[in-house]
N, C-alpha and C positions, 0 to 999 in steps of 0.2 A: 240628362242632355232632354232638349226638346225637340223631336223634328217634325214642323210640322208639316212637309207637303206627305211624308209618311202616315201620318195620320188621321186628314183630316181629307183627302182627293180619291176620287175615285177615278178610274179610267178606265171602265166598260167595254167601250172598243178593245186597249190591248187586252184588256182580259178574253175578251170574243175570239183573236185571234190569238194570242198563245194558247191558250186550248185548244182551238181548230188544230193550232201548226206541232201542241205533242201528241194530237190524234193522229194526223200525217205522219211524221216519223218515228213514232212507237211498235210500228211493226218493224220499223229499218232497225231502228238497234236492238232491238228483238233478233233481226239474222244478224246483227253485225253479231253478237254475244253467240247467235250458232254458229256463224265461218270461227270467232275465236278459238272454240271449243273445241273443233273439226281439230285447226292448226294446231293444239295444243294438246289432238290425242295423234298425229300425223297421219291424219287423212285428209282428204279431200273436201265432204262433207257438201253439202247444199250451199251454195252465191249467196250474198250479203238480201237481194229480193225474193228470197223463196218465200218468205213473208206472203210477203205481197201477193205472188203466183196464189201461195194454199188460201189466203180469204179473198181471192178474185173468182176463185172456181166455186168455193162451199156459196157463197151469194149467189152464183148464177142457180142454186141446185134448192130443191124442196127440201121442208123441213118436215121430219115425221116425227112425231111428239106419240110419247106412251098411252096407252087408255085411257090408264089411270090417272096419271098427268091435271090438273087443275090453274090455273091463272095462273099464279106462285112459277110454278113452271115455264109455259108459254113466255111471263114479262119479265124472267131475271134477266136475258141476258142486257133488254134497253135499260133497265134500272139500272146496271150493274154497268157499264158503258156511261149513263148521260148525270147517275152520282158521280164515276168517277171526272166525268166531266167540269161539274158542281166545281170540284174538289181541282181543278186543273183552271180554272179561271182565279182563285184566288189566291193562288204560289208564287211567290215573288221570285218569277222566274227570272226578269233582263233590269226589274228595274230592287230598288231596293222595301219599295212600299210594295204593299199586295196590291193588285191592276185593281179590286172591288173595295177596295176604303174597309170601311172597318167591319162588313163584314170578311172582308179575309181574319178573320179569328181562331186563334190553335182551338178554342173548343169544339166554335163550329169545324170547323174542320176531323177534328179525335169525334167528334158526331157520323158524321156524314162516310169518314172509315168504316166505323160501326155500322154504318145501312148497309152498305155496299156488303159488308158480310156476312150478313143479316141475310139479307135474300140471295147471294152466293149458298149459303147452308140451304135455306128451308125449301130452296130449290125442288136439292136431295132426296128428300122426307116424302117432296109432293106425286113425284112418282111414281111410290106402291113397291119399288127396287129395291130388295134388302143392301146391293150393294152400291147403289148410287146413295144409301143413307147411313153408311156405312161412312162413307167417304162423309155427305158433310157433317157427323161427328167430329171426322178425324179435322175436319176445317174449324169449327166450334172450338173445340176441342184447343187446336193452336191457336185462333185466336187469344183463349182465355190466354194460356203460355206469353205471348209474344203485348198482347196490347198494353198491359202495367208498364213492362220497360218502357213502352212509346213512351203511352203517356207523363211517366215520372217523372222520366228524360227529356221531354219539349216543358214539363209545368217545373220543371228548374227553373231550365233557363227563361220563362217566365216569368216566374221570381228574380231574377237578378236583372232580368230586364225592366221590373215589375208593369207592364203590362203583356197580353195575352193576345197582343196584335204580332202578327208573321214579323210586320215590318220596321216594327217597335226591337223584337227580338234583332230579327237579321241585322239592324242598324246599330243593338249592343254588341254585338258579336267582329263585326268591319273597327267599331273602334275595340273591340276588345281590351276591358276595365283589366287591369293587372293586380287590384285584388280580387277577384272571381274568377284565375286564368282557371287554379287548381278543380272549382267545380262545375266553368264551359268545358272544361276536356273530357272531365269523369265523365256530366250527358253528352259530349258530343258523342263518346265510346259508345254507352246504350244506348244512341240509337242510333250506330252503326247499324249495331250491334240489331237490334230492332228489326231496321231495314232492311241486310241482309235475306233473315229469315220470312219476310213479310213479300220480299223477292221470289218467294220461291225456290230458292239455289240451295245446291247440295251443303253439310248433310242433309238438311231435312226435306229436302224431295229428289226428284232424279226426273229431270226433263228429259229420256228414253222413255221413261214411262210413269208416264202420267197419271195415265187413267187408273194405275195400280195404285200408286200411291195417294199424291193430294186430287188430283179435279175428280175424283170419284164421282161426283156431284157430275161432271160433263159426259159425263157416259151415255149416256139417254139422248143426248141432242145431235142434232144432223142439219145438214142441207146450211141453207141458213142465217139459222142460230145460231147454230156452232161457226162462225162466219163473224159475226156481231161479236160474241163469247171472243174471240182466237181476239181481234180488236182488241178486248178489253181487257184480260189478264194480260195483253203489253202493254196498254194503256193503264194498266191497275202500279206494274213496275215501273217505267218512266216518271210516274208522276209521286211514287214514293222516294222515290230514287233525290228526285227533280226536292220535295221538300224536306231531306234532310238538307242535301248540295244546298238551297235557297236560303236557309235559316243557318249553318252553320261553319260554310266556306259562300258568303257573300261577296266575296272577292271582281271586281267586274260589273257589280249591280248599281246600275244608274240611281241617282238620288235626282233630276232635274232632269226633262227628256228632252233631247236634241237630235236632229241627225245621224249627225259621227257615231254623240255619244250612244245611243242605242245599235246603230252598226257594229261595235264595240261592243257593248254586253250582249248582241245575238251568237255576235262571235265566241266571244268567251265560258257565251255558258252551254255550247256545244262541246266546247274542246273538254271544260269539263264535267258533262256529260259523258262522250264518249276517257278518257282519266277511266272515273267511278267503273264504267264500266266495262271495261279493262283489267281492273282490280278485284270486280265482284268476280270475272271469269275466271281471273287468273283463281282466289280463292276457292274458286267452286272445284275446275278439275286439279285440286293441291289435295283434296277432306273426301273419303268414304263417307254414302250411304250410312244414317243413324238411322236406330232400328226406334221406330218415333214412343216406342216403350220408354227410353230412357231420351226422349227430348227433353226434358220437365227438370230431371236432372241438367243438362247442361243449359236452355234457357235461366238459368239460376245463377251462372255468372252472368249477367247482363243485369239482373234482377240487384246484384250486386254492382253493381257498378254503380245502377241509376241510385239505390241506397246512398250509397257514397257521398255522391255528389248532394243528397240535400242534406246526407249530416256536411261537409261542409259548410255548404251553402247558411245553413246555423249555425256554424260552429264560426266561420264571416259573418255573420250577421251579429 
């Protein structure tokens, strides 16, 4: 199949708009997730706009850094959020094509995710605190366990599409070749597994004890820096989820932009995100927290799915 629109055009104004839009609504979806969790626990909980209130309050306060901290600690909130914004510009959200054209490449996106995780982990080591160092080590280990699953699952989809372009992969899934159904299903399940872990949900994280479990590198942050980090972490959850939805559920995304088609695509994208956040909240509140030492045993299931997808592709080829 030939998709000239998908592979050759660059819609950088749309890329900027969608990145800003994802940044703006990220706390809203985080608040929606908190409301869902509270309702499933039979308690009232905070309102859906509570994340905005928390961030606005933090941005007005002074940031205090440890005496031993260096440039890595101080720059991390902005590097993390900036890196995620760059990824957001390349995602197929309302269009089948990446708005960044040739820059919307799978390898580029994977490397940017690795950079985001690196700066997050290195900031914990830059404080001189033992506790944040443990949190940074945990983050690094989790990345080693999860990123190969996501990388292999996405790579299998790219092999089926014959291109690492995000637009080409989304277009292939939309037209769904029957001969590659098993391969795409297994690759999609592996990516869904990795996406869930990357979002920092139970049983791999515990929202009520973030500072203790996963967000150890954030312990020393306060004030405006912590506010920027909260925006960045909310944006990361949304960006990871949208990457999965944009590639494996591209229904409603358009290949030719018209006002009506664009409006319809925006509405459908929001609906898909809401459904996905609801399902994530449902799963999160149906499982118990897992001991970190047992995480590696659980992640083998996701890697097994990705490996089966690879075997299926080899057999079919």
